[in-house]
Steps between C-alpha positions, in 0.01 A plus 500: 500500500724694736384850588619786716213583736434747776224532759398863466381504861843400635828684459795279411286209374673460164544131419549261211183293462389201297172584327288321238602568142280768337243393244486740203170606349442503122629859467794451737867431454665241721842642580810356665630761742856610425558794735342786691648838579493614863408860579407715797133405479590131538707579806215704651264204450744263670541741792123512546477867402279450194200279428206375702428141609537171314788312343653638183748369245721806461701624205381758247816556290474184295686295243385162376521255212177396325407135535170517312214729410360721224702753302850413625734223388623264772833622635423870446619723783218715637420743780157536657313826550446577870176696533143398413211747463244550773161334447287815527670637279619853572537760223862402434454122512200526265735651240769236540720733706485282811848611606323831576216340706315769694310298763778267621305178440755359257693182576870437442692177451724441799391818680124539549237232470668269245781249530820615338764350276737369767444133420654231282178490293243774442216583268405830340235600245683527168397865455675583828831347384778678309784330314851601607826441319731362768524426871561869570129522416448457876552879495197561278262583789714783648578611144127521428458741793752743352362455148173631645686785672655606169163468324350744748798736475443512123140607561575759767836658417444874438788526249752278316799418720845357437610408853337297776595438861429163659531489880590156631712231334294201605320285242225755426747787472742306280222382269363855479851615406526222241187624327629857510824390332305302239308820425824685434475725807780631718434287809623584851457264796529613863574248774702503822702183435870563446597133476331185377345437159274805461749762374642257244155393380404864441824587324500187280149595393639828366336714769665729758513400866471765774524481877385862532167609357529667157268780392300333223131597469351168378527225763403137548516440876563136594606508866186599692722689745275778640782751549618458143147519361443830685813644339379403152144631508588846370632364170314509168386136484543235767384140456481315834551123481644429846273399786599711802587385847306623802768760574347837589687810385426872534392655170380846400190397306418864424837555334473171310153603382631842396790349305275253320247767403750762387702246299194322358657200669380143458530228764339158459528151639494175309496132591413168338439443129271325253573259211604768249764621745627143540526459124696824465716401800588172325602706195712730720683199644547348154670822383727512806840338547419166662834504685408834658160366604667191645737723700194666660415161650758503775384183678337185366376283787391134471151413619618284790684805639193726456540690828829649378319661205299716741804631686615853417872515433704817437597427139162364387342650192261226388461165673346210308375174649554205264204262500 
């Protein structure tokens, strides 16, 4: 099989390798790789900023077509769950909530300790595979992250709300907005782009696009920009999904603390997901307009041109590498 590999000890080592075909176990699916989505984590791995030692097949946002295995008909489109529970296990992993692992000993396909889905063939235990309805199912992994964010908002919100602000119109922000629209909420999306596909994607979703920050108390933050996060922390409920840069900014922690206490404010972070979030994410995508989802994928790159998929271009929203 052909696989996209990286030496985690060497920056810029991304290459297309010929590896032996995988041999599925009795509980595994054998899957023909169709595509992987490329995100910031993948680019960090390629730049040598994430991961320790060894060679890794990268790719955690997966889409494949079943060749054989239990529980799925050949030809079924599937996505594979990324994270696996730690072996100890911690309190969360012992309850099946391994996306909330507390000791950090989990493994993740294509990120930490396990080869990913960036290959022309891959295997996955059938219980870690989720059926998707079309090739836009390559978006199911980022969609699962925001499904989990909304699940936690439902648990924590101090009152019913009719409007939500999403900051950032990248894939996570747009998918968070999609779910908000599907829930019948008045959705507002803040981003700095004045040209390119983002404003049109937001507006065609039925949400409102803003280049200045509106005053809405319930927020899903999807940029990780420290200055923006600091401005949001005094609001009623803030869900942080963006991983911040190393930028250092001045912040009045005492005032932020005061605002949170006096407003009974809630701030929480969320990342990753488990199989129930993937299943709900597949349902979210099935309910969405497939043409709108396809428009989110602004570049589709063939495998032989893999290096181009890891470039950051001004009008990118989601880049997909075709396997």
